[in-house]
C-alpha positions as CSV (number, residue, x, y, z in Angstrom):
1,M,-8.2,-9.1,18.3
2,T,-7.9,-6.7,15.3
3,N,-4.5,-6.6,13.7
4,A,-4.2,-2.8,14.0
5,D,-2.5,-0.2,16.1
6,P,-5.0,2.3,17.5
7,Q,-2.4,5.0,17.6
8,E,-1.6,4.5,13.9
9,L,-5.3,4.7,13.0
10,A,-5.8,7.8,15.0
11,K,-2.7,9.4,13.4
12,F,-3.9,8.9,9.9
13,G,-7.5,9.7,10.9
14,D,-6.4,13.1,12.2
15,L,-4.8,13.9,8.8
16,A,-7.6,12.5,6.7
17,H,-9.0,15.8,5.5
18,R,-5.6,16.5,3.8
19,W,-5.4,13.2,1.9
20,W,-6.1,14.7,-1.5
21,D,-4.1,17.9,-1.0
22,T,-1.1,17.2,-3.3
23,E,1.1,19.6,-1.3
24,S,0.2,18.1,2.1
25,E,1.8,15.4,4.2
26,F,0.6,13.0,1.6
27,K,2.5,14.7,-1.3
28,P,5.0,11.7,-1.4
29,L,2.1,9.3,-2.0
30,H,0.8,11.4,-4.8
31,Q,4.3,11.6,-6.3
32,I,4.9,7.8,-6.2
33,N,1.4,6.7,-7.2
34,P,2.0,7.0,-11.0
35,L,5.2,5.0,-10.7
36,R,3.7,2.1,-8.7
37,L,0.5,2.2,-10.8
38,D,2.4,1.9,-14.1
39,W,4.6,-0.9,-12.7
40,L,1.8,-3.1,-11.5
41,S,-0.2,-2.4,-14.7
42,S,2.7,-3.5,-16.8
43,L,2.7,-6.8,-15.0
44,C,-1.1,-7.2,-14.9
45,P,-3.3,-4.9,-17.1
46,L,-6.1,-3.8,-14.8
47,V,-9.0,-3.5,-17.3
48,G,-11.9,-5.7,-16.1
49,K,-10.0,-7.1,-13.1
50,Q,-11.4,-7.5,-9.6
51,V,-9.0,-5.6,-7.4
52,L,-8.7,-5.3,-3.6
53,D,-6.6,-2.5,-2.2
54,V,-5.8,-3.2,1.5
55,G,-5.0,-0.2,3.7
56,C,-6.4,2.1,1.0
57,G,-6.5,5.2,3.3
58,G,-8.0,8.1,1.4
59,G,-8.1,6.1,-1.9
60,I,-5.2,7.5,-3.9
61,L,-4.2,4.1,-5.4
62,S,-7.8,2.7,-5.4
63,D,-9.1,5.6,-7.4
64,S,-6.3,5.4,-9.9
65,M,-6.8,1.7,-10.5
66,A,-10.5,2.2,-11.0
67,R,-9.6,4.8,-13.6
68,R,-7.5,2.1,-15.4
69,G,-10.7,0.0,-15.8
70,A,-10.6,-2.2,-12.7
71,Q,-13.4,-2.9,-10.3
72,V,-11.9,-1.9,-7.0
73,L,-12.7,-2.5,-3.4
74,G,-10.6,-0.4,-1.0
75,I,-10.6,-1.5,2.7
76,D,-9.2,0.2,5.7
77,L,-9.8,0.5,9.5
78,A,-9.4,4.3,9.5
79,T,-13.0,5.6,9.4
80,K,-12.2,9.2,8.6
81,A,-9.9,8.3,5.8
82,L,-12.5,6.0,4.2
83,R,-15.0,8.8,4.4
84,V,-12.6,11.1,2.5
85,A,-12.1,8.3,-0.1
86,Q,-15.8,7.9,-0.6
87,L,-16.3,11.7,-0.9
88,H,-13.5,12.1,-3.4
89,A,-14.9,9.3,-5.5
90,M,-18.3,11.0,-5.6
91,E,-16.8,14.5,-6.3
92,A,-14.5,13.1,-9.0
93,G,-17.1,10.9,-10.5
94,T,-14.9,7.8,-10.3
95,E,-16.7,4.7,-11.3
96,G,-15.8,1.2,-10.4
97,V,-14.6,1.8,-6.8
98,E,-16.1,1.2,-3.4
99,Y,-14.8,1.4,0.1
100,R,-15.4,-0.7,3.2
101,E,-14.3,-0.6,6.8
102,I,-13.1,-4.1,7.6
103,A,-10.0,-5.9,8.6
104,V,-8.2,-7.8,5.9
105,E,-8.3,-11.0,8.0
106,A,-12.1,-10.7,8.3
107,L,-12.5,-10.2,4.6
108,A,-10.4,-13.2,3.9
109,L,-12.9,-15.4,5.8
110,E,-15.8,-13.8,4.0
111,R,-14.4,-13.7,0.4
112,P,-11.6,-16.2,-0.1
113,A,-10.1,-16.4,-3.6
114,S,-12.2,-13.5,-4.9
115,F,-9.7,-11.1,-6.4
116,D,-7.5,-11.1,-9.5
117,V,-5.2,-8.5,-8.0
118,V,-4.6,-7.6,-4.3
119,T,-2.5,-4.6,-3.4
120,C,-1.1,-3.6,0.0
121,M,1.0,-0.5,-0.2
122,E,2.7,1.5,2.6
123,M,0.7,-0.4,5.2
124,L,2.7,-3.3,6.5
125,E,5.1,-1.1,8.5
126,H,2.1,0.3,10.5
127,V,0.5,-3.0,11.7
128,P,1.5,-5.2,14.7
129,D,1.5,-8.5,12.8
130,P,2.4,-8.0,9.1
131,A,2.7,-11.7,8.5
132,S,-1.0,-12.1,9.4
133,V,-1.8,-9.5,6.8
134,V,0.2,-11.2,4.1
135,R,-1.5,-14.6,4.9
136,A,-4.8,-12.9,4.4
137,L,-3.7,-11.5,1.1
138,G,-2.8,-15.0,0.0
139,E,-6.2,-16.2,0.9
140,L,-8.0,-13.4,-0.9
141,V,-6.3,-13.6,-4.3
142,K,-7.5,-16.1,-6.9
143,P,-5.2,-18.8,-8.2
144,G,-3.1,-17.3,-10.9
145,G,-3.7,-13.8,-9.4
146,W,-1.3,-11.1,-8.4
147,V,-0.3,-9.7,-5.0
148,F,1.6,-6.4,-4.9
149,L,3.3,-5.2,-1.7
150,S,5.3,-2.2,-0.8
151,T,7.0,-1.2,2.5
152,L,10.3,0.1,3.9
153,N,13.5,-1.8,4.2
154,R,15.2,-2.1,7.6
155,N,18.9,-1.0,7.6
156,L,21.0,2.0,8.4
157,K,20.4,3.7,5.1
158,S,16.6,3.4,5.4
159,F,16.8,4.8,8.9
160,L,18.8,7.8,7.7
161,F,16.7,8.4,4.6
162,A,13.2,7.5,5.6
163,I,13.2,8.8,9.2
164,V,16.1,11.2,9.8
165,G,15.9,12.7,6.3
166,A,12.3,12.6,5.3
167,E,10.7,13.2,8.7
168,Y,13.2,15.6,10.5
169,L,15.5,17.2,7.9
170,L,13.4,17.6,4.8
171,K,10.1,17.5,6.7
172,M,8.4,15.7,3.8
173,I,6.2,13.8,6.3
174,P,5.3,14.4,9.9
175,A,7.9,13.4,12.5
176,G,6.8,10.0,14.0
177,T,5.1,8.8,10.9
178,H,7.3,5.7,10.9
179,E,8.7,3.4,13.6
180,Y,12.0,1.9,12.4
181,A,11.6,-1.4,14.3
182,R,8.5,-2.1,12.1
183,F,10.4,-1.9,8.8
184,L,10.7,-5.2,6.9
185,R,13.7,-6.5,5.1
186,P,12.8,-7.8,1.6
187,S,14.0,-11.3,2.7
188,E,11.5,-11.2,5.6
189,L,8.6,-10.1,3.4
190,A,9.5,-12.7,0.8
191,Q,9.4,-15.3,3.5
192,F,6.0,-14.1,4.7
193,S,4.8,-14.3,1.1
194,R,6.1,-17.9,0.6
195,D,4.4,-18.9,3.9
196,A,1.2,-17.5,2.5
197,G,1.4,-19.7,-0.6
198,L,2.6,-17.0,-2.9
199,E,5.5,-17.1,-5.4
200,L,7.8,-14.1,-5.7
201,H,7.8,-12.7,-9.2
202,S,9.9,-9.5,-9.1
203,S,10.9,-6.6,-7.0
204,R,11.6,-2.9,-7.6
205,G,12.9,0.0,-5.5
206,L,11.7,3.6,-5.1
207,S,14.4,6.3,-4.7
208,Y,14.0,10.0,-4.0
209,N,16.3,12.7,-5.3
210,P,16.2,15.7,-2.9
211,L,17.7,18.0,-5.6
212,T,15.1,17.4,-8.2
213,Q,12.5,16.5,-5.6
214,R,11.4,13.6,-7.7
215,Y,11.0,9.8,-7.2
216,S,12.2,7.2,-9.6
217,M,11.8,3.4,-9.8
218,G,14.8,1.1,-10.2
219,A,16.8,-1.7,-8.8
220,D,17.8,0.0,-5.5
221,T,15.6,-1.6,-2.8
222,D,17.6,-0.2,0.1
223,V,14.8,2.1,1.3
224,N,11.4,1.9,-0.3
225,Y,10.7,-1.3,-2.2
226,L,7.9,-3.2,-3.9
227,L,7.3,-6.9,-4.4
228,A,5.2,-8.6,-7.0
229,C,3.9,-12.1,-6.1
230,R,1.6,-14.6,-7.8
231,K,-0.6,-17.3,-6.4
232,P,0.1,-20.6,-8.2
233,L,-2.7,-22.1,-10.3
């Protein structure tokens, strides 16, 4: 069985045509992308690297990593979103990026230890079995390579900020985008990573200021957070 929720795929598929509209429901992704891109690039310069972007959606991160000099494969199971990603790459003239509709577990069987960098951003909170995804990421990355993860913490603050605030009060994203029960505590994601043969390197948090309407990266992992892991040599 495919490790995907049909309702989640349909939800993002229906919005696919708005993926590259920086004032759409995907505005937060456009806002945080430079922050997460600079962070992962500071740990692992992307020039010449073979990179896999899992759950790439419309290709916001994939496209930007290719522009930093990486050879990028973006994968997703949302057909419409992938078509949008492919169309954007053609229209923007982005070189070094390709997209494929395939489950990460299937790709892990096909291309183990093939990538210098593997990213999985804002996806784990949308799948039935996030541990299965992380195991596949560990199989896909080369020894010595990097795995970058991001998701939402599970606590009262994240419920109030990410669901009540972002979805219902500020209406930054559509109501129903997230399901609180699927949020992952950093300790849980760190354990998934260790079980996948990865070593935790560092973590960062993303915070949103509703007054300035800007995101910043820092030590606060209470709501949105990122983990950097490495596969031992």
